[in-house]
C-alpha positions in Angstrom: 0.0 0.0 0.0 1.2 3.7 -0.9 0.0 6.7 1.1 0.5 9.7 0.1 0.4 12.7 2.8 -0.6 16.4 1.9 -0.6 19.1 4.5 -3.3 21.6 3.6 -1.7 24.7 5.0 -5.0 27.3 4.3 -6.8 24.7 6.5 -4.5 23.4 8.8 -5.2 19.8 7.2 -3.2 16.6 6.4 -4.9 15.2 3.3 -4.1 11.2 3.2 -4.9 9.3 0.3 -4.1 5.4 0.0 -3.9 3.1 -3.0 -3.0 -1.0 -3.6 0.3 -1.4 -5.6 2.2 -4.2 -6.5 6.3 -3.6 -6.4 6.2 -5.2 -10.0 4.0 -2.3 -11.3 4.9 0.6 -13.6 2.9 3.6 -12.8 2.5 7.0 -14.1 4.5 9.1 -11.5 2.9 12.6 -9.6 6.4 14.2 -10.5 5.5 14.8 -14.2 2.7 17.0 -13.0 4.1 18.2 -9.8 8.0 18.5 -9.3 7.9 18.4 -5.7 7.0 14.5 -5.7 10.6 13.8 -7.5 12.5 12.7 -4.6 9.7 10.8 -2.7 8.9 8.6 -6.0 13.1 7.9 -6.4 13.0 6.9 -2.5 9.9 4.3 -3.5 11.7 3.1 -6.8 15.0 2.8 -4.7 13.4 0.7 -1.7 10.5 -1.1 -3.2 11.7 -1.2 -7.3 8.4 0.5 -8.3 9.0 1.8 -11.9 7.5 5.2 -12.8 7.2 5.5 -16.1 7.4 9.1 -17.2 9.8 10.1 -14.4 12.4 13.0 -15.4 14.8 12.0 -12.8 14.4 8.5 -11.6 18.4 8.7 -9.7 18.9 7.1 -6.5 18.7 8.9 -3.4 20.6 7.4 -1.0 22.4 3.6 -1.5 20.6 2.0 1.3 21.0 -1.6 2.4 17.6 -2.3 2.0 17.3 -1.3 -1.7 15.2 -3.4 -3.7 17.9 -4.7 -6.0 20.2 -5.4 -3.3 22.7 -3.5 -4.6 24.5 -1.1 -2.1 27.3 0.3 -4.2 27.6 3.9 -4.8 29.8 3.6 -7.8 28.9 4.5 -11.2 26.6 7.2 -10.3 24.7 8.8 -13.3 25.9 12.1 -13.3 24.1 15.0 -15.5 26.8 15.7 -18.0 27.4 18.4 -20.7 30.2 17.5 -23.2 32.4 20.7 -24.4 35.8 21.3 -24.5 35.4 24.7 -23.0 33.8 23.3 -20.1 35.5 21.6 -16.8 33.9 19.6 -14.0 35.0 19.9 -10.0 34.3 17.6 -7.6 33.9 18.1 -4.0 33.9 15.5 -1.2 32.7 13.1 -0.4 35.7 13.5 2.3 35.7 16.8 3.7 37.2 18.9 5.7 36.6 19.2 9.4 33.8 16.7 11.0 31.0 17.5 8.7 29.3 14.1 7.0 30.3 12.8 3.7 28.5 13.9 0.3 29.8 14.5 -3.0 29.4 17.8 -4.9 29.7 17.4 -8.8 30.2 21.4 -10.5 30.1 21.5 -14.3 32.0 24.9 -14.8 32.6 27.9 -17.7 36.1 28.9 -16.0 35.0 30.1 -12.7 31.2 30.4 -13.3 28.8 27.5 -12.2 26.5 26.1 -14.8 25.6 22.8 -12.9 25.6 21.4 -9.5 24.8 17.9 -8.6 24.8 16.8 -5.2 24.9 12.6 -4.5 24.3 11.8 -0.8 23.9 8.4 1.1 27.5 7.4 1.7 26.3 6.2 5.2 22.8 5.3 4.9 22.4 4.3 9.0 19.4 2.2 8.8 17.1 4.6 11.0 14.4 3.8 10.2 14.5 0.1 10.2 16.2 0.5 13.4 13.1 1.9 15.2 11.2 -1.4 14.5 14.3 -3.4 15.3 14.4 -1.6 19.2 11.7 -2.4 21.2 11.8 -0.2 24.2 10.5 3.0 23.8 13.7 4.7 25.3 15.7 3.2 22.8 13.5 4.5 20.2 13.4 8.2 22.1 17.1 8.0 21.4 17.3 7.2 18.3 15.4 9.9 17.6 17.5 11.9 19.4 20.7 11.1 17.0 18.4 11.4 13.8 20.5 14.9 13.3 23.1 16.2 16.0 21.9 19.7 15.5 18.0 19.2 15.4 17.8 17.5 19.0 14.9 18.6 20.4 13.0 19.4 16.8 13.2 15.3 16.0 12.4 14.1 19.5 9.3 16.2 19.8 7.7 14.8 16.4 8.7 11.2 17.9 7.3 11.6 21.4 4.1 13.9 19.9 3.6 10.7 17.4 4.2 7.9 20.3 1.9 9.6 22.5 -1.0 10.0 19.6 -0.3 6.3 19.2 -1.1 5.6 22.9 -4.0 7.7 23.0 -2.0 10.1 25.7 -2.8 13.9 25.6 0.5 15.6 27.1 -0.3 18.4 30.0 1.1 21.7 29.8 4.3 21.2 31.3 5.3 18.6 28.7 4.3 20.9 26.2 6.1 23.8 28.1 9.4 21.9 27.6 9.1 21.2 24.5 8.1 24.8 23.1 11.1 26.0 25.2 13.4 23.7 24.2 12.8 24.2 20.5 12.8 28.1 20.8 16.3 27.7 22.5 17.7 25.3 19.7 16.8 27.8 17.1 18.4 30.5 18.8 21.7 28.5 19.4 21.7 26.9 15.4 21.2 30.2 14.1 23.6 31.9 15.9 26.2 29.5 15.2 25.1 29.6 11.6 25.8 33.4 11.6 29.3 32.9 12.9 29.7 30.4 10.1 28.2 32.7 7.2 30.8 35.3 8.5 33.7 32.5 8.3 32.6 32.1 4.8 33.3 35.3 3.7 36.3 36.2 5.8 34.7 38.6 8.4 36.6 37.3 11.5 34.9 39.6 13.9 31.6 38.2 13.4 32.9 34.9 13.1 34.1 35.2 16.7 31.2 37.1 18.2 28.7 35.0 17.0 30.5 31.8 17.6 31.2 33.1 21.5 27.1 33.9 21.9 26.4 30.8 20.6 28.0 29.3 23.6 25.8 30.3 26.7 22.9 29.2 24.6 23.8 25.5 24.6 25.4 25.7 28.2 21.6 26.8 29.2 20.9 23.0 28.4 23.5 21.6 30.3 22.6 23.4 33.4 18.6 22.3 32.4 19.2 18.7 31.6 22.8 17.9 31.5 23.7 18.0 27.9 24.6 20.8 25.7 22.1 19.6 23.0 19.0 18.9 25.3 19.6 14.8 24.9 17.5 13.3 27.7 15.3 16.4 28.2 12.4 15.4 26.0 10.5 11.9 27.0 7.2 10.6 25.8 4.6 11.0 29.0 7.7 11.9 31.1 9.3 14.9 32.6 12.9 14.2 34.1 14.0 17.6 33.9 10.8 20.1 35.2 11.3 23.4 34.6 11.4 26.0 37.9 11.5 29.3 38.6 15.5 29.1 39.4 15.9 28.1 36.1 13.3 30.8 34.8 16.1 33.1 36.5 19.4 31.6 34.7 17.7 31.7 31.5 16.2 35.1 31.8 19.7 36.2 33.0 21.6 34.5 30.0 19.4 36.3 27.5 19.8 39.6 29.5 23.5 39.3 28.5 23.1 37.4 25.3 20.9 40.1 23.6 22.6 43.5 23.5 25.9 41.8 22.5 23.9 40.2 19.5 22.4 43.4 18.5 25.3 45.1 18.2 27.2 42.6 16.5 24.4 42.4 14.3 24.0 45.9 13.5 28.1 46.1 12.4 27.3 43.3 10.1 24.6 43.6 8.3 25.5 47.4 7.2 29.0 46.5 6.3 29.6 47.0 2.6 32.0 44.4 2.3 30.0 42.1 4.0 27.2 42.9 2.0 28.5 42.6 -1.2 28.9 38.8 -0.8 25.5 38.1 0.6 23.1 40.0 -1.6 22.2 38.6 -4.9 24.4 35.7 -4.1 22.5 32.4 -4.6 19.4 33.5 -5.4 16.1 31.0 -5.8 13.4 32.5 -7.5 9.8 32.1 -5.6 8.9 30.1 -8.8 12.0 27.8 -8.2 11.0 27.0 -4.6 7.5 26.3 -5.3 8.0 23.9 -7.7 10.5 21.8 -6.0 8.5 22.3 -2.6 11.3 23.7 -0.5 10.2 24.3 3.3 11.4 26.2 6.4 13.6 28.8 5.4 14.4 27.6 2.1 10.8 28.7 1.1 10.3 31.7 3.5 13.5 33.3 1.7 11.2 33.8 -1.1 7.9 34.7 0.0 6.5 31.5 0.5 4.8 31.1 4.1 5.3 27.6 5.2 5.6 27.3 8.8 4.2 24.4 10.9 3.9 26.8 13.9 1.5 28.8 12.2 -0.4 26.1 10.0 -0.3 22.9 12.0 0.5 24.5 15.4 2.0 22.0 17.8 2.5 22.4 21.9 2.1 25.7 23.2 2.7 27.2 19.7 -1.2 27.9 19.6 -1.0 30.3 22.3 1.8 32.2 20.7 0.1 33.1 17.7 3.1 33.0 15.8 3.8 34.8 12.5 6.1 33.3 10.0 9.1 35.6 9.0 9.4 36.4 5.6 11.8 37.6 3.2 11.4 38.0 -0.4 14.8 38.3 -2.4 15.6 34.3 -1.8 19.4 35.2 -1.7 21.9 34.4 1.2 21.1 38.1 2.8 17.4 36.9 2.7 18.3 33.9 4.5 20.7 35.3 6.9 18.1 37.9 7.8 15.7 35.3 8.5 18.2 34.0 11.2 18.4 37.6 13.2 14.7 38.1 12.9 13.8 34.5 14.1 16.3 34.7 17.3 14.8 38.0 18.0 11.1 36.4 17.7 12.6 33.4 19.5 13.6 35.5 22.7 9.9 37.2 22.7 8.4 33.8 22.5 10.8 32.8 25.7 10.2 35.6 27.8 6.6 35.1 26.8 6.6 31.6 27.8 8.2 32.6 31.2 5.3 34.5 32.5 3.3 31.5 33.1 5.3 28.4 34.2 3.3 25.4 34.5 3.6 23.5 37.8 5.1 20.0 37.5 2.6 17.1 37.1 3.3 14.8 39.7 0.7 12.6 39.3 0.9 11.9 35.5 -0.6 9.2 34.0 1.5 6.2 32.5 1.6 5.2 28.9 -0.7 2.7 27.4 0.3 0.2 24.6 0.3 1.9 20.9 -3.1 1.2 19.4 -3.5 -1.7 17.0 -3.9 -1.1 13.2 -3.0 2.4 13.8 -1.5 5.2 11.5 -0.4 8.5 12.9 1.7 11.2 11.5 3.4 14.1 13.4 4.8 17.5 12.2 7.1 20.0 13.9 8.7 23.2 12.8 12.3 22.5 13.5 14.9 25.5 13.5 15.4 24.8 9.5 11.7 24.0 8.9 9.2 20.8 8.8 9.6 17.8 10.0 7.6 14.8 9.7 7.9 11.5 11.4 5.2 8.6 10.6 4.2 5.3 12.0 2.1 2.5 11.0 1.2 -0.4 13.8 -0.4 -4.1 13.4 -2.9 -5.8 15.1 -0.8 -6.3 18.4 0.0 -2.8 18.3 3.9 -3.3 17.2 5.4 -0.9 14.5 5.4 -2.4 11.3 6.7 0.9 9.4 8.2 4.0 11.0 9.1 7.0 8.0 11.5 10.2 9.2 11.3 13.3 6.3 14.0 15.9 7.9 13.5 19.1 6.1 16.6 18.7 4.3 15.2 16.0 2.2 13.1 18.8 0.5 15.9 21.5 0.2 18.7 20.1 -1.0 17.5 20.5 -4.9 17.4 24.3 -3.9 20.9 24.3 -2.9 21.5 23.1 -6.2 19.9 25.9 -8.1 21.3 28.6 -6.1 24.7 27.9 -7.2 24.0 28.4 -11.1 25.4 31.2 -12.7 27.4 32.2 -9.2 31.1 32.0 -9.2 32.4 28.5 -7.8 33.7 30.6 -4.6 30.5 31.7 -3.6 29.4 28.4 -3.1 30.7 28.2 0.6 28.6 30.8 1.7 25.3 29.8 -0.3 26.1 26.3 1.2 26.6 27.5 4.6 23.2 30.2 4.5 21.0 26.7 3.7 23.0 24.6 6.4 21.1 21.0 5.1 21.7 18.3 6.7 23.7 15.2 5.5 22.7 13.1 8.5 19.2 14.0 8.5 19.0 13.0 4.9 20.9 10.0 5.0 18.7 7.9 7.5 
């Protein structure tokens, strides 16, 4: 059975359709009608062997161990080619400097100008989704959710626990929702601030690199004070709260934000008015509104080009309904738009946190235990991580055991946007374009 879930942002609903298919069938593709489906159908072809007669780009998405053909090799990938004596190819990766995950970028260039970029991922297919089925303990599964992407612990864990509680018919009370909402906004502040530092690094603006990098540290250190881990691991649990928030933690958080905000504002004022910085950010890495609409980007990669896609507004979860979230929208689709979104969202997150701290819910000391997941159930969870929309889906059998678990990280939608962004740019602008998206290798390489 194929299930197709499409979010209706205007109505705040999720539309679900299904069809019985045979893996030996050849089907017409949705992609031929709407490009945004291209990667989903490529993954279905890769994992189950279903062929699509009119798919324009039916290439591998990963090279997983559970590939329908049983072939896990990544050799002989069918890269797009342009034959010309005047053009040359530049390969980057899969082994990169630093500690980032492996991915191969192949540029076709005319001198310094990029004509085409193709991004090949999937070198370390970790089998996360199958591990959700193999591991039977809730703690093991929660730890898996925390490990999907190291920079999105709160985002993916919140998606998992909300889904699991739905399967169990459990309604999270206010202190659980408070913890999840607060963690998501703190994670947004921390990663956005670190990305501003990295963007400054890529344009050789060392003052911004140093100051924004220094400002990220007290935010993640606050997670350490709260739950014992700088990335919020162990903080979010289904039906439980091992680290209840209290007035002492609130005072520490307010003190940290009071010290963070003036330094952050001062550094931003210097950075976003500096002519040499603006010359590298403005009109660099442009993706148009038409392009992001066609390829179905989400999160910042949609909001940079006038498209309002934000789960906190369209499908609000946890305490977001009380915050009446207004998405930050920019209109030029360039590196500067993606940079400015980060600044505005950091300021917005700080204001949300201050509002949340005005009314800290008491700890529920008489919490009910989670029941077993419902039998023959289908559940879907949407969360707005700092990059954008995160989706987890689960299906149970007649005993309430998981038979299928699916994870969709924000980056699954957005890697093609990076490939389009660098076209007609100089190859020296690739690093700052890449960092302005800051997409996840491991979030994609499940």
